C-alpha positions in Angstrom: 28.6 23.7 21.3 25.8 24.8 18.9 24.1 28.1 19.8 20.3 27.7 20.2 19.7 30.6 22.5 18.1 32.9 19.9 14.3 32.6 19.5 14.7 32.2 15.8 17.0 29.2 16.2 14.7 27.5 18.7 11.7 28.0 16.5 13.5 26.5 13.5 14.4 23.4 15.6 10.8 23.2 16.9 9.4 23.4 13.4 12.0 20.9 12.0 11.1 18.5 14.8 7.4 18.7 14.0 7.9 18.2 10.3 10.4 15.4 10.6 8.4 13.6 13.3 5.1 13.9 11.5 4.7 10.2 11.7 4.5 10.3 15.5 1.4 12.4 15.1 -0.1 11.3 11.8 0.1 7.5 11.7 -3.5 6.8 12.8 -4.9 9.2 10.1 -2.3 8.2 7.6 -2.9 4.4 7.7 -6.6 4.9 8.3 -6.9 7.0 5.2 -4.9 4.5 3.1 -7.4 1.8 4.2 -10.7 3.6 4.1 -10.2 6.0 1.2 -7.5 4.3 -1.0 -8.9 0.8 -0.3 -5.6 -0.8 0.5 -5.6 -3.7 3.0 -4.0 -3.2 6.4 -0.8 -4.9 5.2 -0.5 -2.6 2.2 -1.3 0.5 4.1 1.2 -0.4 6.8 3.8 -1.1 4.1 3.5 2.4 2.7 4.0 4.0 6.1 6.9 1.6 6.7 8.6 2.7 3.4 8.5 6.4 4.6 10.0 5.4 7.9 12.6 3.0 6.4 13.7 5.9 4.1 14.2 8.1 7.2 16.2 5.3 8.9 18.6 4.9 5.9 19.2 8.7 5.7 19.9 9.0 9.4 22.3 6.0 9.5 24.2 7.4 6.5 24.4 11.0 7.8 24.8 10.6 11.5 28.5 9.6 11.6 29.3 12.7 9.6 27.1 15.1 11.6 29.9 17.2 12.9 31.0 18.2 9.4 27.6 18.5 7.7 26.2 22.0 6.8 23.1 21.6 8.9 21.1 24.5 7.5 21.7 23.3 4.0 20.8 19.7 4.7 17.7 20.6 6.6 16.4 23.0 4.0 17.1 20.6 1.1 15.7 17.6 2.9 12.4 19.2 3.8 12.0 20.8 0.4 12.5 17.4 -1.3 10.0 15.8 1.1 7.4 18.5 0.3 7.8 17.8 -3.4 7.4 14.1 -2.9 4.2 14.4 -0.9 2.8 16.9 -3.3 3.3 14.4 -6.2 1.8 11.6 -4.0 -1.4 13.6 -3.8 -1.9 13.3 -7.5 -1.9 9.4 -7.7 -3.6 6.4 -6.3 -1.2 3.8 -7.9 0.3 1.7 -5.1 3.7 1.3 -6.8 4.2 5.0 -7.4 2.9 5.8 -3.8 5.5 3.3 -2.5 8.3 5.0 -4.4 7.2 8.5 -3.2 6.9 7.4 0.4 10.4 6.0 0.4 11.9 9.0 -1.3 10.1 11.4 1.0 11.3 9.4 4.0 14.9 9.7 2.9 14.6 13.4 2.5 12.7 14.1 5.7 15.1 11.7 7.6 18.1 13.6 6.4 16.6 16.9 7.6 15.5 15.4 11.0 19.0 13.9 11.5 20.7 17.2 11.5 17.9 18.7 13.6 18.3 16.2 16.4 22.1 16.3 16.2 21.9 20.1 16.6 19.6 19.7 19.7 22.0 17.2 21.2 24.9 19.7 21.0 22.9 22.5 22.5 23.7 23.8 26.0 20.9 21.8 27.7 19.9 18.9 25.4 17.2 17.5 27.8 15.5 20.9 28.0 15.8 21.7 24.4 14.3 18.3 23.4 11.5 19.0 25.9 10.9 22.3 24.1 10.6 20.7 20.7 8.4 18.0 22.3 6.0 20.7 23.5 5.9 22.1 19.9 5.0 18.6 18.7 2.1 18.6 21.1 0.7 21.8 19.8 1.2 20.5 16.2 -0.6 17.3 17.1 -3.7 19.2 18.3 -4.0 21.1 15.0 -3.2 18.1 12.8 -5.5 15.6 14.6 -8.3 18.1 15.0 -8.4 19.2 11.4 -6.9 16.6 9.1 -9.5 13.8 9.6 -12.3 16.3 8.9 -10.5 17.5 5.7 -10.0 14.0 4.5 -13.7 13.2 5.1 -14.8 16.3 3.2 -12.2 16.5 0.4 -10.8 13.0 0.0 -7.5 11.2 0.5 -5.2 13.4 -1.6 -5.7 16.2 0.9 -3.7 14.2 3.5 -0.6 14.3 1.3 -1.2 17.9 0.5 -1.1 18.6 4.3 2.1 16.7 4.6 3.6 18.7 1.7 2.6 21.9 3.5 4.2 20.8 6.7 7.4 19.9 5.0 7.4 23.2 3.1 7.1 25.1 6.4 10.0 23.1 7.8 12.1 24.0 4.8 11.4 27.7 5.1 12.1 27.7 8.8 15.4 25.9 8.2 16.5 28.2 5.5 15.8 31.3 7.5 16.9 30.4 11.0 18.5 26.9 11.5 21.2 27.2 14.2 24.8 27.0 13.1 27.9 25.9 15.0 29.5 28.5 17.3 32.7 29.0 15.2 34.3 30.9 18.1 34.3 27.8 20.1 35.4 25.7 17.2 33.4 22.7 18.3 31.4 22.5 15.2 34.5 22.5 13.0 36.6 20.0 14.9 38.0 17.2 12.7 39.7 15.4 15.6 38.8 11.7 15.7 36.3 10.9 18.4 36.2 7.7 20.6 33.9 4.9 19.8 30.5 5.1 21.3 30.3 3.4 24.7 28.2 0.2 25.0 25.7 2.0 27.2 24.8 4.3 24.3 24.0 1.3 22.1 21.8 -0.2 24.8 19.9 3.1 24.9 19.6 3.1 21.1 18.1 -0.4 21.3 15.6 0.6 24.0 14.4 3.6 22.1 14.1 1.5 18.9 12.0 -1.1 20.7 9.6 1.5 22.2 9.4 3.2 18.7 8.3 -0.2 17.3 5.5 -0.5 19.8 4.5 3.1 19.3 4.1 2.9 15.5 2.7 -0.6 15.5 -0.1 0.5 17.8 -0.5 4.1 16.7 -1.0 3.0 13.1 -4.2 1.2 14.0 -5.5 3.5 16.8 -8.1 5.1 14.5 -9.0 1.8 12.7 -9.6 -0.2 15.9 -12.0 2.5 17.2 -13.8 2.7 13.8 -14.1 -1.0 13.4 -15.7 -1.3 16.9 -18.3 1.1 15.9 -17.4 4.1 18.0 -18.0 6.5 15.1 -15.9 9.2 13.3 -16.9 11.9 15.8 -15.9 9.9 18.9 -12.7 8.6 17.4 -11.7 12.1 16.2 -12.4 13.4 19.7 -10.0 10.8 21.1 -7.3 11.9 18.6 -7.8 15.5 19.6 -7.6 14.6 23.3 -4.4 12.7 22.5 -3.0 15.9 21.0 -4.0 18.0 24.0 -2.4 15.5 26.4 0.7 15.6 24.3 1.3 19.2 25.4 2.2 18.1 28.9 4.7 15.2 28.9 7.6 17.3 27.5 6.9 20.1 30.0 6.8 17.5 32.8 10.0 16.0 31.6 11.7 19.3 31.7 10.4 20.1 35.2 11.3 16.7 36.6 14.7 16.5 35.0 16.5 16.8 38.3 13.8 15.4 40.5 13.1 12.0 39.0 15.9 9.4 38.4 16.3 8.7 34.7 16.8 5.0 35.4 13.3 4.8 37.0 11.7 6.6 34.1 13.3 4.5 31.5 12.2 1.3 33.2 8.6 2.4 33.9 8.0 3.9 30.4 8.0 0.6 28.4 6.0 -1.2 31.1 3.2 1.5 31.0 3.3 1.6 27.2 2.7 -2.1 26.9 -0.2 -1.9 29.4 -1.9 0.8 27.4 -1.6 -1.2 24.2 -3.3 -4.2 25.8 -6.2 -1.9 26.9 -6.5 -0.2 23.6 -6.5 -3.3 21.5 -8.7 -5.5 23.7 -11.3 -3.1 25.1 -14.8 -3.5 23.7 -16.0 -0.5 25.6 -15.3 3.1 24.5 -14.3 4.5 27.9 -11.1 2.4 28.5 -10.2 2.6 24.8 -10.5 6.4 24.9 -8.6 6.9 28.2 -5.7 4.6 27.1 -5.5 6.1 23.6 -5.5 9.7 24.9 -2.3 9.2 26.9 -0.6 6.6 24.8 1.8 8.8 22.8 2.5 10.9 25.9 4.3 7.9 27.5 6.7 7.7 24.5 7.4 11.5 24.5 8.1 11.6 28.3 10.3 8.6 28.3 12.2 9.6 25.2 13.0 13.0 26.6 14.7 11.4 29.5 16.5 9.0 27.2 17.6 11.8 25.0 19.2 13.6 27.9 21.0 10.5 29.2 22.4 9.7 25.7 23.5 13.3 25.2 25.6 13.1 28.4 27.1 9.8 27.4 28.0 11.1 23.9 28.8 14.8 23.9 29.8 14.6 20.2 26.1 14.5 19.1 26.8 11.6 16.7 24.5 9.1 18.5 21.6 11.6 18.8 22.0 12.7 15.2 20.9 9.1 14.6 17.7 9.7 16.6 15.5 9.3 13.5 17.2 5.9 13.0 16.6 4.9 16.6 13.0 5.8 16.5 12.2 4.9 13.0 14.1 1.6 12.7 11.5 0.2 15.1 8.8 2.5 13.7 9.5 1.4 10.2 8.8 -2.2 11.1 5.7 -1.2 13.2 3.1 -0.4 10.5 3.8 -3.5 8.4 4.2 -5.7 11.4 1.0 -4.4 12.9 -0.9 -4.8 9.6 0.3 -8.4 9.3 -0.7 -9.2 12.8 -4.1 -7.6 12.5 -4.7 -9.3 9.2 -3.8 -12.7 10.5 -5.0 -12.7 14.2 -6.9 -9.5 14.9 -6.2 -6.4 17.0 -5.7 -8.3 20.2 -2.4 -9.8 18.9 -0.9 -6.3 19.0 -1.2 -6.3 22.8 0.7 -9.6 23.1 3.4 -8.3 20.7 3.7 -5.1 22.8 4.3 -7.1 26.0 7.2 -9.0 24.4 8.8 -6.0 22.7 8.5 -3.6 25.6 10.0 -6.3 27.9 13.1 -6.2 25.6 13.1 -2.4 25.9 13.2 -2.6 29.7 16.1 -5.0 29.5 18.0 -2.6 27.2 17.4 0.4 29.3 18.5 -1.5 32.4 21.8 -2.2 30.7 22.5 1.5 30.2 23.1 1.9 33.9 25.2 -1.2 34.4 28.3 0.4 32.7 28.1 4.1 33.7 31.6 4.3 35.1 33.0 3.2 31.7 31.1 5.9 29.9 32.0 8.5 32.5 35.7 7.5 32.3 35.6 7.8 28.6 34.3 11.3 28.9 36.8 12.3 31.5 39.7 11.2 29.3 38.4 13.2 26.3 
């Protein structure tokens, strides 16, 4: 067990989650800025975001199996510090190849920090509730980021976006250095070197479902701002939608915490991908501002709500925390493909093609989540024998 009862420890995890999951908030502004200010085409802009996310995937996959023996505070502090430096340097160049290298390096650094952050949350006393708490923090962060950053970019140019990223990562590093939770050495759980059983098949199905939803999330979110701008809704209207999205994001994590014992996780995990796909179809095919705005405002909330339930389910199936230390890999494996896939589809067939892709991918997510609950006895038996 890892102690996260202190306010300082919770705040450190909340800040770390916001810094490491900046893509979940920033992708529309990120890709939009790379297209409108840096003049990259949709495919190039998507590739840069993909490189950041791919770096996070690699770091998470490498570190997650060793989570139980990693010095979490040290890894989180060093990771966020390196990411801050990477983004600070990115703000000084417009060269695509150098930006590509810096995006990948910053992704590796931030992914390492986020991996130990999520592993720590998974081994807290109530992982579902703790993940809901950091989700609430992400909602507050989204309002500030989406309300201010597009205006700053419009006024001061593209480099300010990377300066904001650098500042966010720096705050994450300071919070980790001062207050990142450490294992309860009295219980000895954090120091155990006893070999643990292989992850049950149900965990891997959960990982696949989250990855599929993450792919749809990033594929769509990357072009949320662009599709609105290209349809002539205007900067003020689109920025208003992004702010509304941030406000709405305050609530799904709260609801997930309140409904933890009231709603069946199975039902949530099946409904989430279906609703996500429906929203993508509306966002990418609507030629009227109203439906676009309504669907866009709640789009990210569906992922946050569903993922909170999935996090709780996987934490119960794998008490070691190894699987959820790989949360960045789960989310960002799909998310890493999303921007480049979305950019390629938009470039070739237009925005409507994203809706069709979402229907297919979210159908696979529903299948994967359904498989979690077909082998619960095996997972439970494995836990009972531990």
